[in-house]
N, C-alpha and C positions, 0 to 999 in steps of 0.2 A: 615864612618871610621874616618874622620878628627874631628868630633864632640867627638868621644870617646877618641882620642888622646888629644884633648883640655881639656877634663874632667881629663884625667890622669895627665896631666902636669899643672893643676891648671890654665889654661887660661880661662876656663869657670867655673864660680861658680854655684853650685846647692843650695846655701844657701837660695835664696829667695824662691825657692820651698819647701825646708825643713822647713823654718820659717813659711810659710803659714800653713803647716800641724801642726807644733807645736802650732801655735796660736789656731787653732781649737780644738786641744786636750785640751789645757789649758782653753779655753773660753767656750767650750761646754761639752766635755766628762768628764772631771774631776769634774765639779760642779754636773753633773747628777749622776755620780758614787758615789760621796760623799753623795748626798741627798738620793739615794736609799740604800746606805750602812750604814746610820747613826745608824740604830738600832743594827746592828752588832758590829759597833765601840763602841757604848755606853755599850753594854753588855760584850765585851771582853777586853776593854782597861780601866784600872782603873782611869787613868788621865782624860780621856774624860768623864767617868761616873761621876767623882766628879765635873768636870766643868759643866756637864749637870744639875746635882742636884743643884749646886749653881745658875745657870741661872734660873732653874724652880722655885726655892724658891724666888728669886729676882723678877721674872716676875709675879708670883702669888700674890706678896704683892702690885702690883701697881693697881690703879683703871683703869676703862675701858678706860678713855681718854688717860692716860699715856701708856696704853698697845698699843693702836693704833699708838701713837707717836714712841714707841719703834720699833714696826714692820715696820713702815715707815722709821725710822732711818736705820734699817738694810738692808731694801730694797735698799735705797739710797746708802749706803755704798757699797753693792754688785755691783750696777750699776757703781759707781765711780771706784771700782777695775777693773771691766771689761773694762772701758774706759782707765784707765791707762795701762792695759795689751795690749790694741789695739795700743796705742800710742807708747809703747815700741817696739812692733813688726814693726810698720810703720817706726820708726827711723832706725832699723836695715836693713829692706828691702831697705829703701832709700839710705843708705850708700853703700849697694852692687850694687844698680842701678847706683849711682854716680861713683862707681869704674869702673863698665863695660863701662859707657859712657866715662870716662876719658881714658880708655885703647883704646876704638875705636877712640878717637880724636888723640891719639899719634901715631897710626899706619896709 
């Protein structure tokens, strides 16, 4: 019962637990859904269709070596974005852990 009262009076934060769930949604679920739904997005949204056509025209004009470099570049950019996503959530979770620790030290 005390835990529930602490939750209602904001003495205990649930942010770390919620942030972990949000991290996995953004890092795993959203990229999978975008990859699986790309055909639907290309067929039904004009802006995405024109971007796709532009990318395919530019990609098809490259030679084999530059196509490999382009694919490698996009894979590395995806991994860099995943790393930055992780670091952002680690900073937020660390903040809440410091807050909890400082509260424990003051009481």
